[in-house]
Structures are given as C-alpha cells and as structure tokens.
N, C-alpha and C positions, 0 to 999 in steps of 0.2 A: 513536666518532669520526665526525664528520660528513663525508660524502663530498664535499660542496661545498667544504670547506676545501682538500682536496688538488686538486680540479679547478681551483679558482681560483688555486692556487699555480703550476700548470703550464700552464694554458690561459688566456692573457691575454684580458680582456674586449675584445670587438669584433673579435677575430681570426677569420678564416675557419675555421681549424682548430678553434677552440672551437665555432663554430656547427655544423660537421659532427659533431664529437665529441658534443656535447650532443643533437643531433637523433637520431643513431644510437643513443646510449645510452638515450634516452627511449623510442624505438621498441622496443628490446630489453626494457627494463624493463616497458613496458605489455604486451607479448606474454607475458612470463614471469609477470607478475601475473595476467593473464587465465587462463593455463593453470593456475596454482596454484589459483585460485578455482574454475574449472570442474572440476578433478580433486580438489579438497579435499586438496591436498598438505600433508603435515605439515611445513611450513616457515613461518617467520614472515615476514610481508610486508615488514617493514622490512629484514630480512636479504636477501631477494630484491632489493629496490630498491637497496640498497647494492652488492651483488655485480654487478647488471646495469649500474648507473651507472659502475662502476669497471673492468669487464672489459677495456676497451680503453685504460686509462689510459696505457699505454706507447707509443701510436702517435706521439706528438710526437717521440720519440727516433729515429724511423725516417726513411728517405729515401723519402718517398711524396708527391711534389710534387703529384700530382693531388688529394690531400686536404689540401694546404697543410701537410704535415709536412716539415720541413727538417733532420731529424737525419742521422746518419751510418750508422745501423744498417740492415741489410736488414729489410724489413717482416715477414718470417716470424718475427722475433725479438720482435715487439711484446708478445706474451703473457709471455714470460720476462722481458723488461725491465720490464713493468708489475708483475709479481709481485715482482721485486727492489725496485722503487720502493715498493710497498705495504708490504713488510716493513720497509724503512728508515723509512717514515712511521709505523710502529707499528700498522698495521691487523692484525686477527686473521688468522691463517694461512688460514682458510677463504676469505677474499677473495683472497689471493695465489694460492691454488690455482685459483680460478675463472679468474683472469687467465691463469695459466700453462697451463690445460688446455682453453680454449675454441676454440683455433684449428682450423679445419677441422671435422672430427668427432673431433678428437683426433689426436695424432701419436705413433706408436710408435717405439721405439728402432730397429726394423727400417726404418721409413720414413726416419729420420734417416740411417742408414748407406746404404741403397739410393739415396736421392735426394741424398745429400751435403749435407744441410741444415745451415746454419750455427748450430746450437743444440747445447747440451751433450747428451751421450748421456743417455737416460732415457726414461721413459714419461710422456707428456703427454696421456693420454687421461682424459676426465672419469670420475670414479669415484662421487662422492657424488650424491645426488639434486639438490642445489643446483648442482653443477658440470654435470650433464647438462642441467638445465633451462635454464641460461644459455647453454650451448653450443648447444642446440637452438633457442632463441629467436633467437639471434644469426644463425643461418643464413638467416633470413627477410629480413634487411636488409643492404644494402651501404652503405658510406660514400661511394661514388661513384655517378655516374649520377643517375637520378631519385630514388633512395632510397625507392622505393615497395616495398611488401611483395612478395616473390617467391612464386611458386607452388611446391608440392611438386615438381612435374615439373621446374621450373627448377633447384631446389636439387639434386635427384637427378642431373640431367644434369651439373651443374657438379662435383659430387663424384665422379661416375663416371670422370672423367679421372685420378683418383689411383689408388687400389687398390680391389679388391673389398671388402677389410676396412673401408676408409674408408666406403664406401657402406653396408655392413652395420651399422657403428656408428651412422650416421645413421638408418637404417631402424629399428633397435632403439629409438632415442630417439623416433622418430616413432610407433611402436606404443605407447610408454609415454605420450606426451603428446597424441596427436591425439584428436579427438572420437570417442567410441565409436560 
C-alpha cells in the first residue's frame, strides 16, 4: 500500500498541518535511511521509508494547535491513534507498531500508571529493529520551532526530565545507531 494515499486522505493539500507533517516525516525518513545505509541494517529501504513517513499519521486527531492540529485527543495519544488508523486502512501490523511505539523513547505500563497518561495500559516501547530505528531517528526532529536537527545533548536533556529508564532506552538506541 502506498503511504501517500493515506497521507493525502487525512492531510489536505495546502494545509499548514500537512506541510509540517510532511517536512517532519521526510526528515525522520532521511535520517533513518542514512543510518540504515551507514550500518548496513538488514531492513528494506522501502519498508523504512513507509514506516518513517507514517509514524506520526495520527497527529491530526490531536489538539496541538501549535502544529495546526485541531483534533480533540491529547497529543500523547497520537501514536496509538495513528496505529489504529493504519490498521483500519489495511497497513501491515509492522507499520502500526512503529506508530504505536515511537513516542518518547517508548512508554512502559509503569510510565502510564505513574504519570496518569491517557493511553490504554500496555508496553509501548520499540522492540524490533525497525521500531527502534524510527523511534531513534524521530528524536532528532521536532514538528514545532525551527525544525532543525537536534544535538544528542539536546535530546538527552529533553528525555532526562522523564525517567532514568527513558534516558537509558534512548542511550541504548544511540549506541546501536550512532557512528562507530
């Protein structure tokens, strides 16, 4: 299935939200593909591209006016909402799981309970190589502000305000995907 078909369905041409979504998704895609090439990862490039282009497909359903999203759901739910949408649209489960597991450096059931997050109980941490690659590449780019690539120091500082486990999950992905 072509990822542009679903993007075109939910992100109207000419909308600010579409522009932000496409720019961010392309940045994450390019980063993920470069990492895959540099590390000769055993992943197909078209799979990486589709997963990266669709990882944030659920943002339009959230209330995030600073990125022109005028839905009703809390932004933290965009991964779960995107996964549901991809399943409904008939995408392979691997793409739904990328959407579901890319938020932060993953979200544990303990995180959900301790922080009172408005998402169903479960483990939303990246497990497969593809899930980890897209989660990692996503951390380098924001959908707001100047949208320029963030430094490792900036990412680590941002994630350190959550839990030590969150930072360790990111550091583990960084060890896996950074230049040797």
